C-alpha positions as CSV (number, residue, x, y, z in Angstrom):
1,X,0.0,0.0,0.0
2,X,1.3,3.5,-0.9
3,X,2.3,5.6,2.1
4,X,1.0,8.8,0.6
5,X,-2.3,9.7,-1.0
6,X,-1.2,11.1,-4.4
7,X,-4.1,10.4,-6.8
8,X,-2.3,12.0,-9.8
9,X,0.3,9.2,-9.7
10,X,-2.3,6.7,-11.0
11,X,-2.6,8.5,-14.4
12,X,1.0,8.6,-15.5
13,X,1.4,8.9,-19.2
14,X,-1.8,10.9,-19.6
15,X,-1.6,14.6,-20.3
16,X,-4.1,17.4,-20.0
17,X,-4.0,21.1,-20.9
18,X,-2.8,23.2,-18.0
19,X,-5.3,25.8,-19.1
20,X,-8.3,23.6,-19.0
21,X,-10.4,23.7,-15.8
22,X,-11.5,20.4,-14.3
23,X,-15.2,19.7,-13.6
24,X,-17.0,17.0,-11.7
25,X,-20.2,17.3,-13.7
26,X,-21.4,14.8,-16.2
27,X,-20.2,15.1,-19.8
28,X,-16.6,16.0,-19.0
29,X,-13.6,13.7,-19.4
30,X,-13.9,11.0,-16.7
31,X,-10.1,10.9,-16.3
32,X,-10.0,14.6,-15.6
33,X,-12.9,14.3,-13.2
34,X,-11.2,11.3,-11.6
35,X,-8.0,13.4,-11.0
36,X,-10.0,16.3,-9.6
37,X,-12.1,14.1,-7.3
38,X,-9.1,12.2,-6.1
39,X,-7.4,15.5,-5.3
40,X,-10.4,16.7,-3.4
41,X,-10.8,13.5,-1.4
42,X,-7.1,13.4,-0.8
43,X,-7.2,16.9,0.7
44,X,-10.1,15.8,2.9
45,X,-7.9,13.1,4.5
46,X,-4.8,15.3,4.6
47,X,-6.8,18.2,6.2
48,X,-9.0,16.0,8.3
49,X,-9.5,17.2,11.9
50,X,-9.2,13.6,13.1
51,X,-6.2,11.3,13.1
52,X,-6.4,8.5,10.5
53,X,-4.1,5.4,10.8
54,X,-4.0,2.3,8.6
55,X,-2.2,-0.8,9.7
56,X,-1.7,-4.3,8.2
57,X,-3.0,-7.4,9.9
58,X,0.0,-7.6,12.2
59,X,-0.5,-4.0,13.4
60,X,2.3,-2.4,11.4
61,X,1.5,1.1,10.4
62,X,1.2,1.7,6.7
63,X,-0.3,5.1,6.6
64,X,-0.9,8.1,8.8
65,X,-2.3,11.5,7.9
66,X,-0.8,14.8,9.0
67,X,-3.2,15.2,12.0
68,X,-1.6,12.0,13.5
69,X,1.8,13.6,13.3
70,X,0.5,16.9,14.7
71,X,-1.1,15.2,17.7
72,X,1.6,12.5,18.5
73,X,4.8,14.2,17.4
74,X,5.8,11.2,15.2
75,X,6.5,12.0,11.6
76,X,5.2,9.9,8.8
77,X,8.7,8.3,8.3
78,X,9.0,7.6,12.1
79,X,5.5,6.0,12.2
80,X,5.6,3.8,9.1
81,X,6.5,0.2,10.0
82,X,5.9,0.7,13.7
83,X,3.1,-0.7,15.8
84,X,0.6,1.7,17.3
85,X,1.9,0.4,20.7
86,X,4.5,3.2,20.4
87,X,1.7,5.4,21.8
88,X,0.6,3.0,24.5
89,X,0.7,4.2,28.1
90,X,0.2,2.5,31.4
91,X,-2.9,4.7,32.0
92,X,-5.0,2.5,29.6
93,X,-5.8,-0.8,31.1
94,X,-4.4,-4.0,29.3
95,X,-8.0,-5.3,29.2
96,X,-9.0,-2.4,26.9
97,X,-6.3,-3.3,24.3
98,X,-7.3,-7.0,24.6
99,X,-10.9,-6.2,23.9
100,X,-9.9,-3.9,21.1
101,X,-7.9,-6.6,19.2
102,X,-10.5,-9.3,19.9
103,X,-13.2,-7.1,18.4
104,X,-11.5,-6.0,15.2
105,X,-10.0,-9.5,14.5
106,X,-13.5,-10.9,14.6
107,X,-14.6,-8.3,12.0
108,X,-16.3,-6.0,14.5
109,X,-15.8,-2.2,15.0
110,X,-14.3,-1.1,18.3
111,X,-15.1,2.3,19.8
112,X,-13.7,3.7,23.0
113,X,-11.3,6.1,24.7
114,X,-7.5,5.5,25.0
115,X,-5.0,7.4,27.1
116,X,-1.9,7.4,25.0
117,X,1.6,9.0,25.2
118,X,3.1,11.4,22.7
119,X,6.7,11.2,21.4
120,X,7.7,13.8,23.9
121,X,6.2,11.8,26.8
122,X,3.0,13.9,27.3
123,X,-0.2,12.0,27.9
124,X,-3.3,12.7,25.7
125,X,-6.8,11.2,25.5
126,X,-8.3,9.9,22.2
127,X,-11.8,8.9,21.2
128,X,-11.1,6.1,18.8
129,X,-13.1,4.1,16.2
130,X,-11.1,1.2,14.8
131,X,-12.5,-1.1,12.0
132,X,-11.3,-3.9,9.8
133,X,-11.0,-3.1,6.1
134,X,-12.1,-6.0,3.8
135,X,-11.5,-6.7,0.2
136,X,-14.1,-7.7,-2.3
137,X,-13.9,-11.3,-1.1
138,X,-14.8,-10.3,2.4
139,X,-11.2,-10.9,3.7
140,X,-9.7,-8.6,6.3
141,X,-6.7,-6.9,4.8
142,X,-6.1,-3.9,7.0
143,X,-7.3,-2.1,10.0
144,X,-8.4,1.6,9.9
145,X,-8.4,3.8,13.0
146,X,-10.1,7.2,13.2
147,X,-9.1,9.0,16.3
148,X,-10.0,12.3,17.8
149,X,-7.9,14.1,20.4
150,X,-10.3,14.9,23.2
151,X,-7.7,16.0,25.8
152,X,-8.9,19.6,25.8
153,X,-12.5,18.7,26.0
154,X,-11.8,16.5,29.0
155,X,-9.9,19.3,30.6
156,X,-12.8,21.7,29.9
157,X,-15.3,19.2,31.4
158,X,-13.1,18.8,34.6
159,X,-12.8,22.6,34.8
160,X,-16.5,23.0,34.4
161,X,-17.1,20.5,37.1
162,X,-14.8,22.4,39.4
163,X,-16.5,25.6,38.5
164,X,-19.9,24.0,39.3
165,X,-18.7,23.0,42.7
166,X,-17.3,26.4,43.3
167,X,-20.6,28.0,42.2
168,X,-22.5,25.8,44.6
169,X,-20.4,27.0,47.5
170,X,-20.7,30.6,46.5
171,X,-24.5,30.4,46.1
172,X,-24.9,28.7,49.4
173,X,-23.2,31.8,51.0
174,X,-25.4,34.3,49.0
175,X,-28.9,32.8,49.5
176,X,-30.3,36.3,49.9
177,X,-29.4,37.3,46.3
178,X,-32.0,35.5,44.4
179,X,-31.7,37.4,41.2
180,X,-28.0,36.8,41.0
181,X,-28.5,33.2,41.6
182,X,-31.1,33.0,38.8
183,X,-28.6,34.6,36.4
184,X,-25.8,32.2,37.4
185,X,-28.0,29.2,37.1
186,X,-29.4,30.3,33.7
187,X,-25.9,30.7,32.3
188,X,-24.8,27.4,33.6
189,X,-27.8,25.7,32.2
190,X,-26.9,27.1,28.8
191,X,-23.4,25.8,29.1
192,X,-24.7,22.3,29.9
193,X,-27.1,22.4,26.9
194,X,-24.4,23.8,24.7
195,X,-22.1,21.0,25.9
196,X,-24.7,18.5,24.8
197,X,-25.0,20.2,21.5
198,X,-21.2,20.2,20.9
199,X,-21.1,16.5,21.7
200,X,-23.9,15.8,19.3
201,X,-22.2,17.7,16.5
202,X,-19.0,15.7,17.1
203,X,-21.1,12.5,16.8
204,X,-22.8,13.8,13.7
205,X,-19.5,14.6,12.0
206,X,-17.4,11.7,13.0
207,X,-19.2,9.1,10.9
208,X,-19.3,11.1,7.6
209,X,-15.6,12.0,8.0
210,X,-14.7,8.4,8.6
211,X,-16.8,7.4,5.5
212,X,-15.1,10.0,3.4
213,X,-11.7,8.6,4.4
214,X,-12.8,5.1,3.5
215,X,-14.1,6.3,0.1
216,X,-10.7,7.8,-0.6
217,X,-8.9,4.6,0.4
218,X,-11.2,2.5,-1.7
219,X,-10.9,4.8,-4.7
220,X,-7.2,4.7,-4.4
221,X,-7.1,0.9,-4.2
222,X,-9.4,0.5,-7.2
223,X,-7.5,3.1,-9.2
224,X,-4.2,1.3,-8.6
225,X,-5.7,-1.8,-10.2
226,X,-7.2,-0.2,-13.3
227,X,-8.2,3.1,-14.8
228,X,-11.5,4.1,-13.3
229,X,-14.5,3.9,-15.5
230,X,-17.1,6.7,-15.8
231,X,-19.6,4.6,-13.8
232,X,-17.1,3.9,-11.0
233,X,-16.1,7.6,-10.9
234,X,-19.8,8.7,-10.7
235,X,-20.4,6.2,-7.8
236,X,-17.4,7.6,-5.9
237,X,-18.4,11.2,-6.5
238,X,-22.0,10.6,-5.5
239,X,-21.0,8.8,-2.3
240,X,-18.5,11.5,-1.4
241,X,-20.9,14.4,-2.1
242,X,-23.6,12.7,-0.1
243,X,-21.4,12.8,3.0
244,X,-20.3,16.4,2.3
245,X,-23.9,17.5,1.8
246,X,-24.9,15.9,5.1
247,X,-22.1,17.7,7.0
248,X,-23.1,21.0,5.4
249,X,-26.7,20.5,6.4
250,X,-25.6,19.7,9.9
251,X,-23.8,23.1,10.2
252,X,-26.8,24.9,8.8
253,X,-29.1,23.2,11.3
254,X,-27.0,24.2,14.3
255,X,-25.9,27.7,13.2
256,X,-27.4,30.4,15.3
257,X,-28.9,27.9,17.8
258,X,-27.9,30.1,20.7
259,X,-28.3,33.6,19.3
260,X,-27.8,36.4,21.8
261,X,-30.9,38.1,20.4
262,X,-33.9,37.3,22.6
263,X,-37.1,38.4,20.9
264,X,-40.5,36.7,21.2
265,X,-41.8,35.3,18.0
266,X,-44.3,32.8,16.7
267,X,-42.6,29.4,16.3
268,X,-43.6,25.8,15.4
269,X,-43.2,23.6,18.5
270,X,-43.3,20.5,16.2
271,X,-40.4,21.7,14.2
272,X,-38.4,22.5,17.4
273,X,-39.1,19.0,18.7
274,X,-38.0,17.4,15.4
275,X,-34.8,19.5,15.4
276,X,-34.0,18.5,19.0
277,X,-34.6,14.8,18.2
278,X,-32.4,15.1,15.1
279,X,-29.7,16.7,17.2
280,X,-29.5,13.5,19.4
281,X,-30.1,11.1,16.5
282,X,-26.6,9.6,16.4
283,X,-26.4,9.2,20.1
284,X,-29.8,7.5,20.2
285,X,-28.9,5.2,17.3
286,X,-25.5,4.2,18.8
287,X,-27.2,3.4,22.2
288,X,-30.1,1.4,20.6
289,X,-32.8,4.0,21.5
290,X,-35.8,4.6,19.3
291,X,-37.7,7.9,19.5
292,X,-41.3,7.8,18.3
293,X,-43.4,10.9,17.8
294,X,-47.2,10.6,17.9
295,X,-49.1,13.6,16.7
296,X,-52.8,13.1,17.4
297,X,-54.2,16.2,15.8
298,X,-53.6,18.7,13.0
299,X,-50.6,20.2,14.7
300,X,-49.4,22.6,12.1
301,X,-49.8,25.3,14.8
302,X,-47.7,28.2,16.0
303,X,-46.9,29.2,19.6
304,X,-45.7,32.6,20.9
305,X,-42.4,32.7,22.7
306,X,-38.7,31.9,22.3
307,X,-38.0,28.9,20.1
308,X,-34.4,28.4,21.2
309,X,-35.4,28.3,24.9
310,X,-38.2,25.8,24.0
311,X,-35.6,23.7,22.2
312,X,-33.4,23.9,25.4
313,X,-36.3,22.4,27.4
314,X,-36.8,19.6,24.9
315,X,-33.0,18.9,24.7
316,X,-32.9,18.6,28.5
317,X,-35.8,16.2,28.7
318,X,-34.4,14.1,25.9
319,X,-31.0,14.0,27.5
320,X,-32.5,13.0,30.8
321,X,-34.5,10.2,29.1
322,X,-31.3,8.9,27.4
323,X,-29.5,8.9,30.7
324,X,-32.4,7.1,32.5
325,X,-32.4,4.3,29.8
326,X,-28.6,3.8,30.1
327,X,-28.8,3.8,33.9
328,X,-31.7,1.3,33.7
329,X,-29.5,-1.1,31.7
330,X,-26.8,-1.0,34.4
331,X,-29.3,-1.5,37.2
332,X,-31.2,-4.3,35.6
333,X,-28.3,-5.9,33.8
334,X,-30.0,-6.1,30.5
335,X,-29.7,-4.3,27.2
336,X,-33.3,-4.1,26.0
337,X,-34.1,-1.5,23.3
338,X,-34.6,2.0,24.7
339,X,-37.8,3.7,23.9
340,X,-38.7,7.4,24.1
341,X,-42.3,8.2,23.2
342,X,-43.4,11.8,22.4
343,X,-47.2,12.2,22.4
344,X,-48.5,15.6,21.1
345,X,-52.2,16.6,21.2
346,X,-54.5,19.6,22.0
347,X,-56.5,19.4,25.2
348,X,-60.0,20.7,25.9
349,X,-58.5,24.1,26.9
350,X,-56.9,24.5,23.4
351,X,-53.5,24.1,24.9
352,X,-50.7,22.1,23.3
353,X,-49.8,19.1,25.4
354,X,-46.5,17.3,24.9
355,X,-45.8,14.1,26.9
356,X,-42.2,12.8,26.8
357,X,-41.9,9.3,28.3
358,X,-39.2,6.7,28.4
359,X,-38.7,3.1,29.6
360,X,-35.7,4.0,31.8
361,X,-35.1,3.5,35.5
362,X,-37.9,5.8,36.6
363,X,-38.0,8.3,39.4
364,X,-38.3,6.9,43.0
365,X,-41.2,8.2,45.0
366,X,-38.8,9.5,47.7
367,X,-37.4,12.2,45.4
368,X,-40.4,13.0,43.2
369,X,-41.0,16.2,45.1
370,X,-37.4,17.4,44.8
371,X,-36.6,16.8,41.1
372,X,-37.4,20.5,40.2
373,X,-35.4,21.9,43.1
374,X,-32.3,23.8,42.0
375,X,-29.0,21.9,42.4
376,X,-30.8,18.6,43.3
377,X,-29.3,15.8,41.2
378,X,-28.9,12.0,41.2
379,X,-26.0,12.2,38.8
380,X,-23.2,13.6,40.9
381,X,-20.7,11.0,39.7
382,X,-21.3,11.9,36.0
383,X,-21.0,15.6,36.7
384,X,-24.8,16.4,36.9
385,X,-25.4,20.0,38.0
386,X,-29.0,19.6,39.2
387,X,-30.3,22.7,37.3
388,X,-31.6,21.2,34.1
389,X,-35.1,20.5,35.2
390,X,-35.2,23.6,37.4
391,X,-34.3,25.9,34.5
392,X,-36.6,24.0,32.2
393,X,-39.6,24.6,34.5
394,X,-38.6,28.3,34.9
395,X,-38.4,28.7,31.1
396,X,-41.8,27.1,30.6
397,X,-43.3,29.3,33.4
398,X,-41.6,32.7,32.8
399,X,-40.7,32.7,29.1
400,X,-43.3,30.6,27.4
401,X,-46.4,31.0,29.6
402,X,-46.8,27.2,30.1
403,X,-45.7,24.7,32.6
404,X,-43.7,21.5,33.0
405,X,-44.5,18.7,35.5
406,X,-43.9,15.0,36.1
407,X,-46.8,12.6,35.3
408,X,-47.5,9.3,37.0
409,X,-46.1,6.3,35.0
410,X,-46.1,2.6,35.5
411,X,-42.7,2.2,33.9
412,X,-40.0,4.8,33.4
413,X,-41.0,8.5,33.6
414,X,-43.3,10.8,31.7
415,X,-42.8,14.6,31.7
416,X,-45.7,16.8,30.5
417,X,-45.4,20.2,28.8
418,X,-48.4,22.5,28.4
419,X,-47.8,25.3,25.9
420,X,-50.2,28.0,24.8
421,X,-50.8,28.3,21.1
422,X,-51.9,31.3,19.0
423,X,-50.5,34.7,18.2
424,X,-48.2,37.0,20.1
425,X,-50.0,39.1,22.8
């Protein structure tokens, strides 16, 4: 396997006018399109914000992209022929590496976090996805690793947790300053929601980036065997552009989510709910959680208020439902499919009712009366702040003119939102 991605090397002996622009559209010379597309996809790998490593079956490195060198300090020449264990540190348990190799040798995809060591000895944390690469006969020929340096994110999370503890201590000392407390908690809630959003974006982008990298590798492999046909080129182009379009749509969807401008407007609650569900889509899928939306009436209706704050409420409830399902699997020791049911209807008062229920661990009777209290949390170990439900209820009461409450449920938990509909007052 070539150590560098240089698509133009596959077309030696062919010439093209240096003045002629290259187009990917149909009707142009497929060889020119091939070169241009290879250049574009090669740049995607070269400029990828994630580290990409390809090894043979014995674990010897055959390719790394520049991001790998930037993160680890090992140049391409130093890495080629070496085993990824040059990065191994004692901070990652041997059982993790054992599980990793057992998974990929059996044809599975391994995902997890590794604490590795750079060339200069510094530790760093990576979120890794490692998969076997198979030929057309279904035989494993190489292993591909897509790794993201999350050291800074971990440090930020730790710092946020320390700040949260510090804020708790300060607010306990300033119980008489209610308005100041409200502002601090509101800002913190936005940070938590934004953290969820950033994590979701990372999940949304990781898969298309990995897919683009695999398209490049496959195109290179096919191109080394024979000159690509027009049909093959069209397939590669369509697959690549589909991933690029998906990434572009993701950015459009999230842009301006937390605009500083706060002006009441008429918005579609159903659209906000769909946007929030789409934001968590990758996380739900990877955790085997299905979200079902039941709309029982003609719900093409508008509500007065602040759509981004309403989204924040929905995001918080969806995040809590996800956590409850994952906790239930740990408590019960099973991995049944997670279910989140969203029921939407109009009640006799002409109010919009939204019930969000899950089949998670539920809420014990002993804490039902405290779940909306500020700083009450059952997730201290995972860094829970205890302000999500409190701020969600405050948003519904003060900003949207509705309310949020817990409903009785036989299994799991159901939260009910009541929202006025109609025009701005």
